[in-house]
Legacy VTK file of the C-alpha trace (Angstrom):
# vtk DataFile Version 3.0
C-alpha trace
ASCII
DATASET POLYDATA
POINTS 193 float
87.507 44.355 72.555
88.683 46.792 69.771
92.354 45.733 68.910
93.202 48.872 67.263
92.703 50.580 70.541
94.548 48.007 72.332
97.843 48.186 70.177
97.483 52.269 70.094
97.079 52.365 73.762
100.386 49.712 73.627
102.318 51.652 71.392
101.513 54.876 73.176
103.048 53.347 76.822
106.187 51.976 74.903
107.137 55.402 73.652
106.170 57.448 76.306
108.583 58.282 79.146
105.495 60.080 81.113
104.115 56.405 81.424
107.205 54.450 82.947
108.261 57.550 85.267
104.231 57.225 86.344
104.859 53.304 87.257
107.818 54.438 88.693
106.670 57.113 90.861
103.608 54.731 91.730
106.036 52.154 93.150
108.152 54.793 95.158
104.739 55.989 96.722
104.096 52.350 97.359
107.467 51.242 98.609
107.145 54.414 101.156
104.044 52.958 102.600
105.626 49.667 103.426
108.760 51.520 104.865
106.787 53.301 107.257
105.843 49.957 108.375
109.229 48.408 108.468
110.345 51.484 110.431
107.723 50.918 113.313
109.363 50.703 116.644
107.964 49.225 120.132
107.771 51.470 123.312
111.266 50.495 123.931
112.642 51.732 120.562
113.178 48.283 119.185
112.058 47.155 115.705
108.729 45.243 115.717
109.640 41.936 114.862
106.985 41.669 112.010
108.309 44.911 110.852
111.835 42.992 109.542
109.117 40.979 107.300
108.747 44.170 105.288
112.494 44.875 104.384
112.683 42.948 101.357
109.500 43.829 99.872
110.077 47.414 100.403
113.534 47.070 99.186
111.638 45.366 95.851
109.800 48.176 95.130
112.377 50.767 95.296
114.433 48.706 92.884
111.132 48.290 90.098
111.001 51.699 90.762
114.677 52.964 89.802
114.423 50.055 87.220
111.332 51.797 85.328
112.536 55.278 85.538
115.699 54.185 83.851
113.526 52.710 81.286
111.986 56.256 80.762
115.061 57.392 79.891
116.071 54.946 77.403
112.289 55.572 75.787
113.003 59.292 76.048
116.445 58.571 74.203
114.560 56.791 71.579
114.253 52.901 72.816
110.739 51.169 71.768
109.693 48.807 74.240
107.194 47.515 71.711
109.720 46.540 69.094
113.155 46.267 71.037
112.094 44.681 74.234
114.479 44.417 76.816
117.720 46.592 77.293
119.271 44.220 80.070
118.171 40.593 81.532
117.709 39.941 85.312
116.669 43.389 86.516
120.564 44.232 86.833
120.099 47.677 87.646
123.677 48.850 87.062
124.073 47.117 84.097
120.862 49.252 82.943
122.205 52.272 84.055
125.179 51.546 81.716
123.270 50.647 78.932
123.856 53.186 76.097
119.988 54.021 75.777
120.289 55.009 79.282
123.900 56.240 80.361
123.448 57.398 83.759
126.621 58.086 85.241
127.001 56.487 88.963
129.296 56.665 92.006
130.200 54.221 93.949
127.921 54.292 96.732
125.192 54.290 93.929
126.673 51.178 92.003
126.288 49.576 95.504
122.872 50.540 96.402
121.542 49.482 92.892
123.433 46.143 93.398
121.187 45.423 96.613
118.212 46.789 94.963
118.449 44.373 91.968
119.231 41.488 94.492
116.388 42.402 96.356
113.752 42.600 93.227
115.205 38.973 92.487
115.192 37.113 95.717
112.661 39.141 98.298
109.733 40.076 95.794
109.360 36.909 93.382
111.885 34.445 93.427
112.789 32.894 96.755
115.559 30.397 95.287
117.306 32.876 92.286
120.147 31.621 91.066
120.663 28.124 92.942
123.080 28.297 95.787
125.943 29.861 93.627
123.513 32.823 93.121
122.571 33.260 96.915
125.891 33.125 97.582
126.939 35.456 95.278
124.019 37.907 95.955
124.682 37.865 100.098
128.631 37.792 100.438
131.246 39.941 99.443
134.733 39.600 99.494
136.074 42.038 102.276
140.202 41.187 101.230
141.421 38.787 99.367
140.893 35.284 100.145
137.983 36.128 102.606
134.677 35.999 102.498
131.991 37.301 104.889
128.710 38.193 105.433
127.953 41.870 105.165
125.048 43.449 105.888
124.875 44.812 102.103
121.704 43.065 101.576
120.202 45.184 104.215
118.378 48.673 104.482
120.601 51.355 106.260
119.401 54.580 107.528
120.971 56.578 104.675
119.264 54.190 101.723
115.943 56.137 101.555
118.052 59.332 100.904
119.926 57.896 98.290
116.919 56.383 96.636
115.371 59.849 96.685
117.999 61.621 95.412
118.783 58.932 92.464
115.086 59.010 91.563
115.087 62.643 91.602
118.074 62.619 89.212
116.434 60.204 86.758
113.119 61.629 86.916
114.641 64.921 85.565
117.028 63.068 82.927
113.816 61.553 81.478
112.530 65.320 81.523
108.922 64.134 82.777
106.864 66.923 84.678
105.284 66.161 88.240
102.390 68.106 89.727
102.095 69.416 93.360
101.825 66.184 94.710
104.980 64.148 92.890
102.295 62.553 90.264
103.187 62.631 86.511
100.967 64.553 84.456
99.924 62.729 81.736
97.290 64.315 79.908
96.447 62.862 76.284
98.592 60.363 74.468
101.997 61.861 73.223
102.179 60.267 69.877
LINES 1 194
193 0 1 2 3 4 5 6 7 8 9 10 11 12 13 14 15 16 17 18 19 20 21 22 23 24 25 26 27 28 29 30 31 32 33 34 35 36 37 38 39 40 41 42 43 44 45 46 47 48 49 50 51 52 53 54 55 56 57 58 59 60 61 62 63 64 65 66 67 68 69 70 71 72 73 74 75 76 77 78 79 80 81 82 83 84 85 86 87 88 89 90 91 92 93 94 95 96 97 98 99 100 101 102 103 104 105 106 107 108 109 110 111 112 113 114 115 116 117 118 119 120 121 122 123 124 125 126 127 128 129 130 131 132 133 134 135 136 137 138 139 140 141 142 143 144 145 146 147 148 149 150 151 152 153 154 155 156 157 158 159 160 161 162 163 164 165 166 167 168 169 170 171 172 173 174 175 176 177 178 179 180 181 182 183 184 185 186 187 188 189 190 191 192
């Protein structure tokens, strides 16, 4: 193994926003395929029972994609993942958006969407018991009025969420200043030292 080549490749990936956008785009495209399965209906128009099992992985992929796009913006602004590593922990997408190296303005609907996607990254994909009982309660319940807690479908996927993710991801790709080709793939070319 050529260690210099490995190190050069690692350094290139750490400082090139195109790589982060490429990974984000790949995750978005994978999430669209999963979403297609999630949206399958029976002849009577009802969602197929097995389709609901795809909601969590679909949301996880979309959340991970948005995280990569935020990181592309951070790299564009000078953050180096080979030396500085983390901007935030626990896939907190709202906190990542507010990080000084990202600094993306969000409206309230985008914040709520990012909270839901961050929870999906942690719970639906890889970590079935994230945060213990309190983590579940915090993630699954929201106060609807002072003194009351009730189950909200905020961890579910709604009809407007796909369009919201597309709008947000398009905006983040533009902020990262990365060119996409006609197929929506990143124009990589050669390493950009």
